[in-house]
C-alpha positions in Angstrom: 21.3 4.5 22.7 23.8 2.4 20.7 23.4 2.7 17.0 22.4 -0.6 15.2 25.1 -2.2 13.1 24.2 -2.4 9.4 25.6 -5.3 7.3 26.0 -4.3 3.7 26.1 -7.4 1.4 28.0 -6.9 -1.9 28.4 -9.6 -4.5 30.9 -8.6 -7.1 32.4 -10.0 -10.3 34.6 -8.2 -12.8 33.5 -4.7 -11.8 36.9 -3.2 -11.3 35.9 -0.1 -13.3 33.2 0.8 -10.8 34.2 -0.7 -7.4 36.2 2.3 -6.2 33.4 4.7 -6.8 31.0 2.3 -5.2 33.1 1.8 -2.1 33.9 5.5 -1.7 30.2 6.2 -1.7 29.8 3.8 1.2 32.8 5.1 3.2 31.4 8.6 2.8 28.1 7.7 4.4 26.9 10.0 7.2 25.9 6.9 9.1 29.2 5.2 10.1 28.2 2.1 12.1 28.2 -0.5 9.3 30.2 -3.4 7.9 30.8 -4.2 4.3 30.8 -7.9 3.4 32.0 -8.0 -0.2 32.1 -11.5 -1.9 34.2 -12.2 -4.9 32.3 -14.3 -7.4 35.3 -15.6 -9.4 36.4 -12.3 -10.9 38.9 -12.4 -13.7 40.0 -8.8 -13.3 41.5 -6.9 -10.3 38.2 -6.4 -8.5 39.3 -8.4 -5.5 42.5 -6.3 -5.2 40.4 -3.1 -5.2 38.2 -4.3 -2.3 41.2 -5.7 -0.4 42.9 -2.3 -0.7 39.9 -0.6 0.8 39.9 -3.2 3.6 43.5 -2.4 4.5 42.5 1.2 5.0 39.1 0.6 6.6 38.5 -2.4 8.9 34.8 -2.2 8.2 35.4 -3.4 4.7 35.8 -7.2 4.5 36.3 -9.4 1.5 35.5 -13.1 1.0 35.5 -15.6 -1.8 32.2 -17.1 -2.9 31.4 -20.5 -1.3 29.5 -21.4 -4.5 28.8 -19.8 -7.8 26.6 -16.9 -8.8 24.8 -14.1 -7.0 22.6 -16.2 -4.7 25.6 -18.1 -3.4 27.5 -14.9 -3.0 24.7 -13.4 -1.0 24.5 -16.5 1.2 28.3 -16.3 1.8 28.1 -12.6 2.7 25.1 -13.2 5.0 26.8 -16.1 6.7 29.5 -13.7 8.0 27.2 -10.8 8.8 26.9 -9.4 12.3 24.4 -6.5 11.8 21.0 -6.1 13.4 20.0 -4.5 10.0 20.7 -6.1 6.6 20.9 -4.3 3.3 22.3 -5.2 -0.2 24.4 -3.1 -2.5 25.5 -3.6 -6.1 29.2 -3.2 -6.8 28.7 -1.0 -9.8 26.3 1.5 -8.2 26.5 4.5 -5.9 25.0 5.5 -2.6 24.0 9.1 -1.9 25.7 10.1 1.4 22.5 10.0 3.5 21.3 6.6 2.3 22.1 4.5 5.3 21.0 7.2 7.8 17.6 7.6 6.2 17.0 3.9 6.1 18.2 3.2 9.6 16.0 6.1 10.9 13.0 4.6 9.1 13.5 1.2 10.7 14.1 2.7 14.2 10.9 4.7 13.9 8.8 1.8 12.6 10.3 -1.3 14.3 10.2 -4.9 13.2 7.8 -6.1 10.5 8.8 -3.2 8.3 10.9 -2.8 5.1 12.9 0.4 4.6 13.1 1.5 0.9 14.4 4.4 -1.1 13.7 5.9 -4.5 16.2 5.2 -7.3 17.8 7.1 -10.2 19.3 5.4 -13.2 22.4 6.9 -14.8 24.5 5.9 -17.8 27.3 7.4 -19.9 25.1 6.9 -23.0 21.8 8.0 -21.5 18.9 6.0 -20.2 16.4 4.2 -22.5 12.8 5.1 -22.4 12.1 1.7 -20.8 14.4 2.2 -17.9 13.1 5.8 -17.4 9.5 4.4 -17.2 10.5 1.7 -14.8 12.2 4.3 -12.6 9.1 6.5 -12.6 6.8 3.6 -11.8 9.0 2.2 -9.0 9.5 5.6 -7.4 5.7 6.4 -7.6 5.0 3.2 -5.6 7.8 3.8 -3.1 6.7 7.3 -2.4 3.4 5.9 -1.1 4.8 2.6 0.3 2.4 0.9 -2.1 5.0 -1.4 -3.7 3.0 -4.6 -3.3 0.0 -3.2 -5.1 1.6 -3.9 -8.5 4.0 -6.7 -7.5 2.9 -9.0 -10.4 3.9 -6.4 -13.0 7.7 -6.2 -12.3 10.0 -6.3 -9.3 8.7 -3.7 -6.9 11.6 -3.8 -4.4 14.8 -2.4 -5.9 17.4 -5.0 -5.2 20.2 -2.7 -3.9 17.8 -0.2 -2.1 16.1 -2.0 0.8 17.0 -2.5 4.5 15.4 -4.8 7.0 15.7 -6.2 10.5 17.8 -9.3 10.4 15.1 -11.2 12.3 12.6 -10.3 9.6 14.9 -11.3 6.8 15.3 -14.7 8.6 11.6 -15.0 8.8 11.4 -14.5 5.0 14.0 -17.2 4.3 16.9 -14.8 3.6 18.8 -15.9 0.6 18.1 -19.6 0.8 15.7 -20.2 -2.1 17.7 -20.9 -5.3 15.3 -19.1 -7.5 16.2 -16.4 -10.0 15.7 -13.5 -10.4 16.7 -13.6 -6.7 15.6 -10.0 -6.0 12.1 -10.6 -7.4 11.8 -13.8 -5.4 12.8 -12.0 -2.2 10.2 -9.2 -3.0 7.5 -11.8 -3.1 8.7 -13.3 0.2 8.6 -9.9 1.9 5.0 -9.7 0.5 4.2 -13.2 1.7 5.3 -12.5 5.3 3.5 -9.2 5.4 6.5 -6.8 5.8 5.1 -3.3 5.5 6.9 -1.0 3.0 7.8 2.3 4.6 7.1 5.2 2.2 10.1 7.2 1.1 10.2 10.4 -1.0 14.0 10.6 -1.4 16.4 9.1 -4.0 18.7 6.8 -2.0 20.3 4.8 -4.8 22.0 5.7 -8.1 21.6 2.7 -10.4 24.2 2.4 -13.2 23.2 1.0 -16.5 25.6 -0.4 -19.1 25.7 -3.2 -21.6 27.5 -5.8 -19.5 25.5 -5.4 -16.4 24.4 -8.8 -15.0 20.7 -8.1 -15.4 21.3 -7.5 -19.1 23.5 -10.5 -19.8 22.6 -13.4 -17.5 20.0 -15.9 -18.6 18.6 -15.8 -15.1 17.0 -12.4 -15.8 15.2 -13.5 -19.0 11.5 -12.9 -19.2 10.6 -16.6 -18.7 12.2 -16.6 -15.3 10.1 -13.6 -14.3 6.9 -15.3 -15.5 7.8 -18.5 -13.5 8.1 -16.4 -10.3 4.9 -14.5 -10.9 2.8 -17.6 -11.5 4.5 -19.5 -8.7 3.6 -16.9 -6.1 0.2 -16.1 -7.6 -0.9 -19.8 -7.3 0.6 -19.9 -3.8 -0.6 -16.6 -2.3 -3.5 -15.1 -4.2 -5.2 -17.7 -6.3 -8.6 -18.7 -5.0 -9.3 -22.1 -6.5 -13.0 -21.9 -5.7 -13.3 -19.1 -8.3 -13.0 -19.4 -12.1 -9.5 -18.3 -13.4 -9.3 -16.2 -16.5 -6.3 -15.4 -18.6 -6.5 -12.2 -20.7 -4.3 -12.1 -23.9 -3.0 -14.6 -26.4 0.4 -13.0 -27.1 3.7 -14.5 -26.1 3.2 -14.0 -22.4 -0.4 -15.2 -22.5 0.7 -18.4 -24.2 3.5 -18.9 -21.8 1.2 -18.5 -18.8 -1.4 -20.8 -20.4 1.3 -23.5 -21.0 2.4 -23.3 -17.4 -1.1 -23.5 -16.0 -1.8 -26.6 -18.1 1.5 -28.1 -16.8 0.0 -27.7 -13.3 -3.4 -29.0 -14.3 -5.1 -25.6 -13.5 -8.2 -25.0 -15.5 -8.8 -21.5 -16.9 -10.9 -19.5 -19.4 -8.8 -17.8 -22.1 -9.8 -14.4 -23.5 -8.6 -12.2 -26.3 -9.8 -9.3 -28.5 -8.4 -10.6 -31.7 -11.3 -11.6 -34.0 -9.0 -13.9 -35.9 -8.3 -16.0 -32.8 -11.7 -15.8 -31.0 -13.5 -19.2 -31.4 -10.3 -21.0 -32.3 -8.4 -23.5 -30.1 -4.9 -22.8 -28.9 -3.2 -25.6 -26.9 -6.6 -27.2 -26.8 -8.3 -24.2 -25.1 -11.1 -22.3 -26.9 -10.3 -18.5 -27.3 -13.3 -16.4 -26.1 -14.4 -12.8 -26.2 -14.2 -10.9 -22.9 -18.0 -10.6 -22.8 -18.0 -14.2 -21.5 -17.0 -12.8 -18.1 -20.6 -11.8 -17.6 -21.5 -15.4 -17.4 -18.8 -16.4 -14.9 -19.4 -16.4 -11.2 -16.9 -14.1 -9.4 -13.8 -14.8 -11.6 -10.2 -14.0 -10.9 -8.2 -12.6 -13.8 -4.5 -12.6 -14.9 -3.9 -9.9 -17.5 -1.0 -10.5 -19.9 -2.0 -7.7 -22.3 0.9 -5.2 -22.5 -0.7 -2.5 -24.7 -1.4 0.5 -22.5 -4.6 1.5 -24.3 -5.9 -2.0 -24.0 -5.0 -2.0 -20.3 -7.0 1.2 -19.8 -10.1 -0.4 -21.4 -9.6 -3.5 -19.2 -9.3 -1.4 -16.1 -12.4 0.5 -17.0 -14.3 -2.8 -17.4 -13.1 -4.0 -14.0 -14.1 -0.7 -12.4 -17.6 -0.9 -13.8 -17.9 -4.5 -12.5 -16.8 -3.4 -9.0 -13.7 -5.6 -9.1 -10.5 -4.8 -7.2 -6.8 -5.0 -8.0 -4.8 -7.7 -6.1 -8.0 -9.5 -5.2 -10.0 -9.9 -8.4 -7.4 -9.1 -11.1 -3.6 -9.1 -11.5 -1.6 -7.4 -14.2 1.3 -9.6 -15.2 2.8 -6.9 -17.4 
């Protein structure tokens, strides 16, 4: 049986300090039937030279200039030249463990189309990892171990952008990299979810994720919180909202207010709850703030929770449990 060709899409911009280590981790893979499609997104350093040097030594490594500008255009450019039956993405500043491609290929071969191969991730940094990133890593890996990634998709991006692999026909069915919506990895995760691709459980760390101050996800405006909220609400209203049921927003903090504003812009009615006695009974943006006990008077409501405090989330979960309500159907945590 001929081994499937894997196309590895790599946008890069000014990552000369990390590209050699990244490319070496690819050329050292135990699975060797792949092609690298690296796209230069207007680098001002020697990044392109680094990739071209690898390409001269290994014909599987190919370099192109971005047809447009930014990560989405770079991914589209790479995808345009791809020939693989399987598609995956890699970040130019990260590292692949030697067995990454083999594990993911084996998972897709075993499960067939309609499935998404994933791997657990590990953050690393010269200065150490912040508590926030450590918690994100633990949360993401817990979901990936069970293949339960979609169960908390409205909290954060549940599909690690450089650690998935999919049949090309499935990626096409999901729209590939056509939507010009950032964060592009989160948007793609929702489209995987929308089209019903099943996440294959994985208990192995298959990606080493580098953190540093100038990483794109830290510096680009496209990864600011308002972009994440836009995507969450867009797909909630498209995929999971039942407009025959009352919609409830929990929380009147920054995220709650942002969600309320966006709902009003789309003429979506909602009940707004909070536990702050100073706000209950007052109007914010023309909506009366109410105590959560009002839920008892609503007929089969759906809830968006924007409350970030963990203790408060526990209380809310306990409330839903006693009411017999279910996650991803009756309530959705947006943080």
